[in-house]
PDB file of N, CA, C and O in Angstrom:
ATOM      1  N   MET A   1      80.538 167.268 -59.080  1.00  0.00           N
ATOM      2  CA  MET A   1      79.336 166.208 -58.784  1.00  0.00           C
ATOM      3  C   MET A   1      78.320 166.209 -58.871  1.00  0.00           C
ATOM      4  O   MET A   1      77.742 167.278 -58.677  1.00  0.00           O
ATOM      5  N   SER A   2      77.619 165.127 -59.177  1.00  0.00           N
ATOM      6  CA  SER A   2      76.263 165.433 -59.440  1.00  0.00           C
ATOM      7  C   SER A   2      75.540 164.573 -57.891  1.00  0.00           C
ATOM      8  O   SER A   2      76.159 163.685 -57.305  1.00  0.00           O
ATOM      9  N   ALA A   3      74.167 165.072 -57.460  1.00  0.00           N
ATOM     10  CA  ALA A   3      73.756 164.296 -56.548  1.00  0.00           C
ATOM     11  C   ALA A   3      73.383 163.288 -56.768  1.00  0.00           C
ATOM     12  O   ALA A   3      72.657 162.767 -55.921  1.00  0.00           O
ATOM     13  N   ARG A   4      73.651 162.674 -57.793  1.00  0.00           N
ATOM     14  CA  ARG A   4      73.156 161.444 -58.117  1.00  0.00           C
ATOM     15  C   ARG A   4      74.214 159.875 -58.169  1.00  0.00           C
ATOM     16  O   ARG A   4      74.131 158.726 -58.602  1.00  0.00           O
ATOM     17  N   THR A   5      75.375 160.917 -57.276  1.00  0.00           N
ATOM     18  CA  THR A   5      76.731 159.895 -57.305  1.00  0.00           C
ATOM     19  C   THR A   5      76.281 158.939 -56.325  1.00  0.00           C
ATOM     20  O   THR A   5      76.823 157.834 -56.300  1.00  0.00           O
ATOM     21  N   ASN A   6      75.027 159.324 -55.223  1.00  0.00           N
ATOM     22  CA  ASN A   6      74.818 158.126 -54.280  1.00  0.00           C
ATOM     23  C   ASN A   6      74.301 156.982 -55.007  1.00  0.00           C
ATOM     24  O   ASN A   6      73.903 156.094 -54.253  1.00  0.00           O
ATOM     25  N   ARG A   7      74.157 156.670 -56.580  1.00  0.00           N
ATOM     26  CA  ARG A   7      73.483 155.553 -57.068  1.00  0.00           C
ATOM     27  C   ARG A   7      74.647 154.715 -57.461  1.00  0.00           C
ATOM     28  O   ARG A   7      74.372 153.628 -57.971  1.00  0.00           O
ATOM     29  N   VAL A   8      75.940 155.040 -57.306  1.00  0.00           N
ATOM     30  CA  VAL A   8      77.113 154.280 -57.783  1.00  0.00           C
ATOM     31  C   VAL A   8      76.981 152.913 -56.519  1.00  0.00           C
ATOM     32  O   VAL A   8      76.815 152.856 -55.300  1.00  0.00           O
ATOM     33  N   GLY A   9      77.172 151.898 -57.694  1.00  0.00           N
ATOM     34  CA  GLY A   9      77.202 150.522 -57.002  1.00  0.00           C
ATOM     35  C   GLY A   9      75.493 149.660 -57.112  1.00  0.00           C
ATOM     36  O   GLY A   9      75.043 148.524 -56.963  1.00  0.00           O
ATOM     37  N   SER A  10      74.940 151.170 -57.496  1.00  0.00           N
ATOM     38  CA  SER A  10      73.314 150.047 -57.703  1.00  0.00           C
ATOM     39  C   SER A  10      73.309 149.696 -59.139  1.00  0.00           C
ATOM     40  O   SER A  10      74.141 150.037 -59.980  1.00  0.00           O
ATOM     41  N   LEU A  11      72.198 148.930 -59.311  1.00  0.00           N
ATOM     42  CA  LEU A  11      71.903 148.046 -60.502  1.00  0.00           C
ATOM     43  C   LEU A  11      71.013 148.852 -61.024  1.00  0.00           C
ATOM     44  O   LEU A  11      70.112 149.221 -60.272  1.00  0.00           O
ATOM     45  N   MET A  12      71.018 149.338 -62.424  1.00  0.00           N
ATOM     46  CA  MET A  12      70.327 149.705 -63.297  1.00  0.00           C
ATOM     47  C   MET A  12      70.424 149.565 -64.744  1.00  0.00           C
ATOM     48  O   MET A  12      71.351 149.237 -65.484  1.00  0.00           O
ATOM     49  N   ARG A  13      68.834 150.009 -65.008  1.00  0.00           N
ATOM     50  CA  ARG A  13      68.524 149.040 -66.681  1.00  0.00           C
ATOM     51  C   ARG A  13      68.878 150.704 -67.553  1.00  0.00           C
ATOM     52  O   ARG A  13      68.481 151.860 -67.409  1.00  0.00           O
ATOM     53  N   ASP A  14      69.813 150.004 -68.448  1.00  0.00           N
ATOM     54  CA  ASP A  14      69.724 151.140 -69.523  1.00  0.00           C
ATOM     55  C   ASP A  14      68.781 151.165 -70.733  1.00  0.00           C
ATOM     56  O   ASP A  14      69.092 150.651 -71.808  1.00  0.00           O
ATOM     57  N   THR A  15      67.582 151.804 -70.504  1.00  0.00           N
ATOM     58  CA  THR A  15      66.612 151.517 -71.578  1.00  0.00           C
ATOM     59  C   THR A  15      66.711 151.885 -72.958  1.00  0.00           C
ATOM     60  O   THR A  15      65.880 151.464 -73.763  1.00  0.00           O
ATOM     61  N   ARG A  16      67.983 152.897 -73.423  1.00  0.00           N
ATOM     62  CA  ARG A  16      68.505 153.068 -74.631  1.00  0.00           C
ATOM     63  C   ARG A  16      68.810 151.904 -75.505  1.00  0.00           C
ATOM     64  O   ARG A  16      68.427 151.708 -76.658  1.00  0.00           O
ATOM     65  N   LYS A  17      69.803 150.941 -74.518  1.00  0.00           N
ATOM     66  CA  LYS A  17      70.408 149.900 -75.109  1.00  0.00           C
ATOM     67  C   LYS A  17      69.998 148.648 -74.580  1.00  0.00           C
ATOM     68  O   LYS A  17      70.698 147.669 -74.837  1.00  0.00           O
ATOM     69  N   ASP A  18      68.837 148.500 -73.787  1.00  0.00           N
ATOM     70  CA  ASP A  18      68.578 147.373 -73.156  1.00  0.00           C
ATOM     71  C   ASP A  18      69.154 146.222 -72.386  1.00  0.00           C
ATOM     72  O   ASP A  18      68.882 145.022 -72.427  1.00  0.00           O
ATOM     73  N   ARG A  19      70.237 147.070 -71.492  1.00  0.00           N
ATOM     74  CA  ARG A  19      71.004 146.117 -70.892  1.00  0.00           C
ATOM     75  C   ARG A  19      71.086 146.604 -69.200  1.00  0.00           C
ATOM     76  O   ARG A  19      70.877 147.706 -68.694  1.00  0.00           O
ATOM     77  N   VAL A  20      71.388 145.599 -68.725  1.00  0.00           N
ATOM     78  CA  VAL A  20      71.209 146.042 -67.208  1.00  0.00           C
ATOM     79  C   VAL A  20      72.829 145.776 -66.530  1.00  0.00           C
ATOM     80  O   VAL A  20      73.370 144.670 -66.519  1.00  0.00           O
ATOM     81  N   GLY A  21      73.336 146.818 -66.081  1.00  0.00           N
ATOM     82  CA  GLY A  21      74.385 147.070 -65.047  1.00  0.00           C
ATOM     83  C   GLY A  21      74.887 147.637 -63.946  1.00  0.00           C
ATOM     84  O   GLY A  21      74.214 148.397 -63.249  1.00  0.00           O
ATOM     85  N   VAL A  22      75.913 147.374 -63.729  1.00  0.00           N
ATOM     86  CA  VAL A  22      76.057 147.876 -62.234  1.00  0.00           C
ATOM     87  C   VAL A  22      76.725 149.226 -62.194  1.00  0.00           C
ATOM     88  O   VAL A  22      77.953 149.185 -62.282  1.00  0.00           O
ATOM     89  N   VAL A  23      76.067 150.624 -62.059  1.00  0.00           N
ATOM     90  CA  VAL A  23      77.123 151.584 -62.119  1.00  0.00           C
ATOM     91  C   VAL A  23      78.365 151.752 -60.983  1.00  0.00           C
ATOM     92  O   VAL A  23      78.496 151.643 -59.764  1.00  0.00           O
ATOM     93  N   MET A  24      79.169 152.076 -62.127  1.00  0.00           N
ATOM     94  CA  MET A  24      80.447 152.167 -61.782  1.00  0.00           C
ATOM     95  C   MET A  24      81.424 153.588 -61.338  1.00  0.00           C
ATOM     96  O   MET A  24      82.497 153.576 -60.733  1.00  0.00           O
ATOM     97  N   GLY A  25      80.678 154.752 -61.845  1.00  0.00           N
ATOM     98  CA  GLY A  25      80.709 155.974 -61.480  1.00  0.00           C
ATOM     99  C   GLY A  25      80.286 157.141 -62.636  1.00  0.00           C
ATOM    100  O   GLY A  25      79.494 156.748 -63.493  1.00  0.00           O
ATOM    101  N   GLU A  26      80.629 158.174 -62.702  1.00  0.00           N
ATOM    102  CA  GLU A  26      80.228 159.289 -63.502  1.00  0.00           C
ATOM    103  C   GLU A  26      80.946 160.652 -63.957  1.00  0.00           C
ATOM    104  O   GLU A  26      81.114 161.567 -63.151  1.00  0.00           O
ATOM    105  N   LEU A  27      81.338 160.728 -65.225  1.00  0.00           N
ATOM    106  CA  LEU A  27      82.039 161.449 -65.309  1.00  0.00           C
ATOM    107  C   LEU A  27      81.825 162.711 -66.667  1.00  0.00           C
ATOM    108  O   LEU A  27      81.727 162.417 -67.859  1.00  0.00           O
ATOM    109  N   ALA A  28      81.794 164.004 -66.144  1.00  0.00           N
ATOM    110  CA  ALA A  28      81.186 164.876 -67.067  1.00  0.00           C
ATOM    111  C   ALA A  28      80.165 164.337 -68.079  1.00  0.00           C
ATOM    112  O   ALA A  28      80.392 164.237 -69.285  1.00  0.00           O
ATOM    113  N   GLY A  29      78.749 163.919 -67.327  1.00  0.00           N
ATOM    114  CA  GLY A  29      77.329 163.863 -67.824  1.00  0.00           C
ATOM    115  C   GLY A  29      76.788 162.402 -68.266  1.00  0.00           C
ATOM    116  O   GLY A  29      75.651 161.956 -68.426  1.00  0.00           O
ATOM    117  N   SER A  30      78.572 161.637 -68.443  1.00  0.00           N
ATOM    118  CA  SER A  30      78.207 159.845 -68.501  1.00  0.00           C
ATOM    119  C   SER A  30      77.990 159.188 -67.124  1.00  0.00           C
ATOM    120  O   SER A  30      78.245 159.459 -65.951  1.00  0.00           O
ATOM    121  N   VAL A  31      77.610 158.554 -67.569  1.00  0.00           N
ATOM    122  CA  VAL A  31      77.415 157.261 -66.435  1.00  0.00           C
ATOM    123  C   VAL A  31      78.351 155.726 -67.000  1.00  0.00           C
ATOM    124  O   VAL A  31      78.515 155.252 -68.124  1.00  0.00           O
ATOM    125  N   TYR A  32      78.675 155.426 -66.053  1.00  0.00           N
ATOM    126  CA  TYR A  32      79.503 154.140 -66.445  1.00  0.00           C
ATOM    127  C   TYR A  32      79.012 153.038 -66.237  1.00  0.00           C
ATOM    128  O   TYR A  32      78.960 152.975 -65.009  1.00  0.00           O
ATOM    129  N   LEU A  33      78.500 151.859 -66.761  1.00  0.00           N
ATOM    130  CA  LEU A  33      78.326 150.539 -65.984  1.00  0.00           C
ATOM    131  C   LEU A  33      78.917 149.324 -66.263  1.00  0.00           C
ATOM    132  O   LEU A  33      79.697 149.474 -67.204  1.00  0.00           O
ATOM    133  N   ARG A  34      78.895 148.314 -65.908  1.00  0.00           N
ATOM    134  CA  ARG A  34      79.765 147.107 -65.918  1.00  0.00           C
ATOM    135  C   ARG A  34      78.641 146.575 -65.923  1.00  0.00           C
ATOM    136  O   ARG A  34      77.727 147.101 -65.288  1.00  0.00           O
ATOM    137  N   PRO A  35      78.351 144.830 -66.998  1.00  0.00           N
ATOM    138  CA  PRO A  35      77.331 143.792 -66.612  1.00  0.00           C
ATOM    139  C   PRO A  35      77.440 143.060 -65.394  1.00  0.00           C
ATOM    140  O   PRO A  35      78.505 142.803 -64.831  1.00  0.00           O
ATOM    141  N   VAL A  36      76.228 142.710 -64.981  1.00  0.00           N
ATOM    142  CA  VAL A  36      76.411 141.995 -63.746  1.00  0.00           C
ATOM    143  C   VAL A  36      76.989 140.779 -63.638  1.00  0.00           C
ATOM    144  O   VAL A  36      77.010 140.309 -62.501  1.00  0.00           O
ATOM    145  N   GLY A  37      77.517 140.071 -64.607  1.00  0.00           N
ATOM    146  CA  GLY A  37      78.746 139.126 -64.513  1.00  0.00           C
ATOM    147  C   GLY A  37      79.816 139.439 -65.050  1.00  0.00           C
ATOM    148  O   GLY A  37      80.503 138.643 -65.691  1.00  0.00           O
ATOM    149  N   GLY A  38      80.064 140.505 -64.880  1.00  0.00           N
ATOM    150  CA  GLY A  38      81.604 141.182 -65.563  1.00  0.00           C
ATOM    151  C   GLY A  38      81.398 141.384 -66.873  1.00  0.00           C
ATOM    152  O   GLY A  38      80.467 141.039 -67.601  1.00  0.00           O
ATOM    153  N   GLY A  39      82.392 141.993 -67.084  1.00  0.00           N
ATOM    154  CA  GLY A  39      82.797 142.284 -68.450  1.00  0.00           C
ATOM    155  C   GLY A  39      82.725 143.759 -68.793  1.00  0.00           C
ATOM    156  O   GLY A  39      82.293 144.372 -67.816  1.00  0.00           O
ATOM    157  N   ARG A  40      82.983 144.543 -69.801  1.00  0.00           N
ATOM    158  CA  ARG A  40      83.421 145.268 -70.390  1.00  0.00           C
ATOM    159  C   ARG A  40      82.438 146.448 -70.204  1.00  0.00           C
ATOM    160  O   ARG A  40      81.267 146.329 -70.564  1.00  0.00           O
ATOM    161  N   GLU A  41      82.939 147.660 -69.608  1.00  0.00           N
ATOM    162  CA  GLU A  41      81.977 148.738 -69.087  1.00  0.00           C
ATOM    163  C   GLU A  41      81.436 149.590 -70.459  1.00  0.00           C
ATOM    164  O   GLU A  41      82.151 149.900 -71.411  1.00  0.00           O
ATOM    165  N   TRP A  42      80.053 149.871 -70.317  1.00  0.00           N
ATOM    166  CA  TRP A  42      79.530 150.914 -71.247  1.00  0.00           C
ATOM    167  C   TRP A  42      79.265 152.202 -70.591  1.00  0.00           C
ATOM    168  O   TRP A  42      79.370 152.229 -69.365  1.00  0.00           O
ATOM    169  N   ASP A  43      78.870 153.497 -71.352  1.00  0.00           N
ATOM    170  CA  ASP A  43      78.464 154.653 -71.026  1.00  0.00           C
ATOM    171  C   ASP A  43      77.257 154.657 -71.536  1.00  0.00           C
ATOM    172  O   ASP A  43      76.862 154.232 -72.621  1.00  0.00           O
ATOM    173  N   SER A  44      76.424 155.420 -70.251  1.00  0.00           N
ATOM    174  CA  SER A  44      74.909 156.037 -70.635  1.00  0.00           C
ATOM    175  C   SER A  44      74.491 157.436 -70.091  1.00  0.00           C
ATOM    176  O   SER A  44      75.389 158.182 -69.702  1.00  0.00           O
ATOM    177  N   ARG A  45      73.299 157.812 -70.041  1.00  0.00           N
ATOM    178  CA  ARG A  45      72.982 159.160 -69.486  1.00  0.00           C
ATOM    179  C   ARG A  45      72.353 158.876 -68.592  1.00  0.00           C
ATOM    180  O   ARG A  45      71.777 157.789 -68.623  1.00  0.00           O
ATOM    181  N   TRP A  46      72.232 159.638 -67.579  1.00  0.00           N
ATOM    182  CA  TRP A  46      70.890 159.754 -66.345  1.00  0.00           C
ATOM    183  C   TRP A  46      69.298 159.493 -66.709  1.00  0.00           C
ATOM    184  O   TRP A  46      68.437 159.057 -65.946  1.00  0.00           O
ATOM    185  N   ALA A  47      69.211 159.726 -67.538  1.00  0.00           N
ATOM    186  CA  ALA A  47      67.794 159.859 -68.369  1.00  0.00           C
ATOM    187  C   ALA A  47      67.656 158.700 -69.164  1.00  0.00           C
ATOM    188  O   ALA A  47      66.586 158.653 -69.771  1.00  0.00           O
ATOM    189  N   ASP A  48      68.366 157.826 -69.324  1.00  0.00           N
ATOM    190  CA  ASP A  48      68.245 156.533 -69.852  1.00  0.00           C
ATOM    191  C   ASP A  48      68.103 155.574 -69.147  1.00  0.00           C
ATOM    192  O   ASP A  48      67.706 154.469 -69.519  1.00  0.00           O
ATOM    193  N   LEU A  49      68.537 156.022 -67.607  1.00  0.00           N
ATOM    194  CA  LEU A  49      68.568 154.635 -66.831  1.00  0.00           C
ATOM    195  C   LEU A  49      67.186 154.744 -66.180  1.00  0.00           C
ATOM    196  O   LEU A  49      66.407 155.688 -66.314  1.00  0.00           O
ATOM    197  N   GLU A  50      66.993 153.592 -65.427  1.00  0.00           N
ATOM    198  CA  GLU A  50      66.081 153.161 -64.888  1.00  0.00           C
ATOM    199  C   GLU A  50      66.562 152.279 -63.186  1.00  0.00           C
ATOM    200  O   GLU A  50      67.739 151.936 -63.293  1.00  0.00           O
ATOM    201  N   PRO A  51      66.065 151.925 -61.968  1.00  0.00           N
ATOM    202  CA  PRO A  51      66.319 150.973 -61.198  1.00  0.00           C
ATOM    203  C   PRO A  51      66.170 149.714 -61.484  1.00  0.00           C
ATOM    204  O   PRO A  51      65.820 149.720 -62.664  1.00  0.00           O
ATOM    205  N   VAL A  52      66.215 148.810 -61.181  1.00  0.00           N
ATOM    206  CA  VAL A  52      66.132 147.682 -61.092  1.00  0.00           C
ATOM    207  C   VAL A  52      65.830 147.195 -59.598  1.00  0.00           C
ATOM    208  O   VAL A  52      66.379 147.451 -58.527  1.00  0.00           O
ATOM    209  N   SER A  53      64.476 146.198 -60.036  1.00  0.00           N
ATOM    210  CA  SER A  53      63.935 146.223 -58.703  1.00  0.00           C
ATOM    211  C   SER A  53      64.771 144.956 -58.048  1.00  0.00           C
ATOM    212  O   SER A  53      65.641 144.398 -58.716  1.00  0.00           O
ATOM    213  N   GLU A  54      64.420 144.490 -56.557  1.00  0.00           N
ATOM    214  CA  GLU A  54      64.794 143.643 -55.912  1.00  0.00           C
ATOM    215  C   GLU A  54      64.736 142.273 -56.433  1.00  0.00           C
ATOM    216  O   GLU A  54      65.659 141.461 -56.496  1.00  0.00           O
ATOM    217  N   GLY A  55      63.452 142.131 -56.816  1.00  0.00           N
ATOM    218  CA  GLY A  55      63.057 140.591 -57.427  1.00  0.00           C
ATOM    219  C   GLY A  55      63.807 140.539 -58.764  1.00  0.00           C
ATOM    220  O   GLY A  55      64.327 139.462 -59.058  1.00  0.00           O
ATOM    221  N   THR A  56      63.936 141.668 -59.687  1.00  0.00           N
ATOM    222  CA  THR A  56      64.885 141.509 -60.812  1.00  0.00           C
ATOM    223  C   THR A  56      65.979 141.182 -60.669  1.00  0.00           C
ATOM    224  O   THR A  56      66.536 140.288 -61.306  1.00  0.00           O
ATOM    225  N   HIS A  57      66.468 141.867 -59.796  1.00  0.00           N
ATOM    226  CA  HIS A  57      67.699 141.377 -59.194  1.00  0.00           C
ATOM    227  C   HIS A  57      68.327 140.111 -59.051  1.00  0.00           C
ATOM    228  O   HIS A  57      69.355 139.631 -59.529  1.00  0.00           O
ATOM    229  N   ALA A  58      67.494 139.708 -58.311  1.00  0.00           N
ATOM    230  CA  ALA A  58      67.875 138.349 -57.711  1.00  0.00           C
ATOM    231  C   ALA A  58      67.263 137.143 -58.849  1.00  0.00           C
ATOM    232  O   ALA A  58      67.764 136.028 -58.702  1.00  0.00           O
ATOM    233  N   GLN A  59      66.355 137.268 -59.824  1.00  0.00           N
ATOM    234  CA  GLN A  59      66.352 136.587 -61.030  1.00  0.00           C
ATOM    235  C   GLN A  59      67.381 137.040 -61.961  1.00  0.00           C
ATOM    236  O   GLN A  59      67.294 136.460 -63.043  1.00  0.00           O
ATOM    237  N   LEU A  60      68.394 137.950 -61.882  1.00  0.00           N
ATOM    238  CA  LEU A  60      69.153 138.234 -62.593  1.00  0.00           C
ATOM    239  C   LEU A  60      70.660 137.336 -62.120  1.00  0.00           C
ATOM    240  O   LEU A  60      71.346 136.735 -62.947  1.00  0.00           O
ATOM    241  N   ARG A  61      70.996 137.407 -60.539  1.00  0.00           N
ATOM    242  CA  ARG A  61      71.725 136.548 -60.053  1.00  0.00           C
ATOM    243  C   ARG A  61      71.682 135.259 -60.377  1.00  0.00           C
ATOM    244  O   ARG A  61      72.661 134.696 -60.867  1.00  0.00           O
ATOM    245  N   ALA A  62      70.223 134.475 -60.071  1.00  0.00           N
ATOM    246  CA  ALA A  62      70.084 133.381 -60.509  1.00  0.00           C
ATOM    247  C   ALA A  62      70.797 132.692 -61.893  1.00  0.00           C
ATOM    248  O   ALA A  62      71.436 131.656 -62.074  1.00  0.00           O
ATOM    249  N   ARG A  63      70.399 133.695 -62.690  1.00  0.00           N
ATOM    250  CA  ARG A  63      70.353 133.669 -64.652  1.00  0.00           C
ATOM    251  C   ARG A  63      72.160 133.722 -64.834  1.00  0.00           C
ATOM    252  O   ARG A  63      72.810 133.010 -65.601  1.00  0.00           O
ATOM    253  N   VAL A  64      72.671 134.707 -63.955  1.00  0.00           N
ATOM    254  CA  VAL A  64      74.212 134.331 -64.179  1.00  0.00           C
ATOM    255  C   VAL A  64      75.057 133.533 -63.397  1.00  0.00           C
ATOM    256  O   VAL A  64      76.247 133.316 -63.627  1.00  0.00           O
ATOM    257  N   ALA A  65      74.303 133.051 -62.340  1.00  0.00           N
ATOM    258  CA  ALA A  65      75.362 131.580 -61.740  1.00  0.00           C
ATOM    259  C   ALA A  65      74.830 130.359 -62.784  1.00  0.00           C
ATOM    260  O   ALA A  65      75.550 129.372 -62.939  1.00  0.00           O
ATOM    261  N   GLU A  66      73.815 130.447 -63.341  1.00  0.00           N
ATOM    262  CA  GLU A  66      73.149 129.803 -64.617  1.00  0.00           C
ATOM    263  C   GLU A  66      74.255 129.298 -65.600  1.00  0.00           C
ATOM    264  O   GLU A  66      74.900 128.265 -65.783  1.00  0.00           O
ATOM    265  N   LEU A  67      74.135 130.696 -66.203  1.00  0.00           N
ATOM    266  CA  LEU A  67      75.219 130.843 -67.462  1.00  0.00           C
ATOM    267  C   LEU A  67      76.765 130.417 -67.108  1.00  0.00           C
ATOM    268  O   LEU A  67      77.532 129.779 -67.830  1.00  0.00           O
ATOM    269  N   ASN A  68      77.002 130.934 -65.829  1.00  0.00           N
ATOM    270  CA  ASN A  68      78.479 130.804 -65.167  1.00  0.00           C
ATOM    271  C   ASN A  68      78.628 128.976 -65.144  1.00  0.00           C
ATOM    272  O   ASN A  68      79.619 128.353 -65.528  1.00  0.00           O
ATOM    273  N   ALA A  69      77.681 128.535 -64.730  1.00  0.00           N
ATOM    274  CA  ALA A  69      77.710 126.915 -64.790  1.00  0.00           C
ATOM    275  C   ALA A  69      77.587 126.146 -65.682  1.00  0.00           C
ATOM    276  O   ALA A  69      78.090 125.035 -65.521  1.00  0.00           O
ATOM    277  N   ALA A  70      76.978 126.400 -66.769  1.00  0.00           N
ATOM    278  CA  ALA A  70      77.116 126.433 -68.103  1.00  0.00           C
ATOM    279  C   ALA A  70      78.356 126.128 -69.192  1.00  0.00           C
ATOM    280  O   ALA A  70      78.731 125.192 -69.898  1.00  0.00           O
ATOM    281  N   SER A  71      78.787 127.609 -68.863  1.00  0.00           N
ATOM    282  CA  SER A  71      80.039 127.927 -69.479  1.00  0.00           C
ATOM    283  C   SER A  71      81.178 127.228 -69.324  1.00  0.00           C
ATOM    284  O   SER A  71      82.106 126.988 -70.097  1.00  0.00           O
ATOM    285  N   SER A  72      80.860 126.798 -67.661  1.00  0.00           N
ATOM    286  CA  SER A  72      82.091 125.605 -67.492  1.00  0.00           C
ATOM    287  C   SER A  72      82.238 124.496 -67.082  1.00  0.00           C
ATOM    288  O   SER A  72      82.992 123.997 -66.247  1.00  0.00           O
ATOM    289  N   GLY A  73      81.166 123.975 -67.971  1.00  0.00           N
ATOM    290  CA  GLY A  73      81.023 122.850 -67.820  1.00  0.00           C
ATOM    291  C   GLY A  73      80.109 122.030 -66.662  1.00  0.00           C
ATOM    292  O   GLY A  73      80.254 120.845 -66.363  1.00  0.00           O
ATOM    293  N   GLY A  74      79.170 122.936 -66.114  1.00  0.00           N
ATOM    294  CA  GLY A  74      78.521 122.457 -64.983  1.00  0.00           C
ATOM    295  C   GLY A  74      79.498 122.124 -63.858  1.00  0.00           C
ATOM    296  O   GLY A  74      79.178 121.180 -63.135  1.00  0.00           O
ATOM    297  N   LEU A  75      80.648 122.763 -63.604  1.00  0.00           N
ATOM    298  CA  LEU A  75      81.750 122.516 -62.631  1.00  0.00           C
ATOM    299  C   LEU A  75      81.453 123.104 -61.424  1.00  0.00           C
ATOM    300  O   LEU A  75      82.107 122.762 -60.439  1.00  0.00           O
ATOM    301  N   LEU A  76      80.022 124.461 -61.261  1.00  0.00           N
ATOM    302  CA  LEU A  76      80.434 125.428 -60.307  1.00  0.00           C
ATOM    303  C   LEU A  76      79.506 124.649 -59.496  1.00  0.00           C
ATOM    304  O   LEU A  76      79.306 124.956 -58.320  1.00  0.00           O
TER     305      LEU A  76
END
């Protein structure tokens, strides 16, 4: 196990794929992330990841809530 496992659960930006996700785990050198609003995991490398700041995280939460409300017809 890598010393980086303490990042499990943290929000990271995959610079190679330009996606943001939550670190779900690490196996054999691959890091597995899941989109903030849920969805299918993807794999990356630690070298391609950078932490997301708290301000950006708050903006993402607000945007996900907005998109969820729009997709449910504004019932949220």
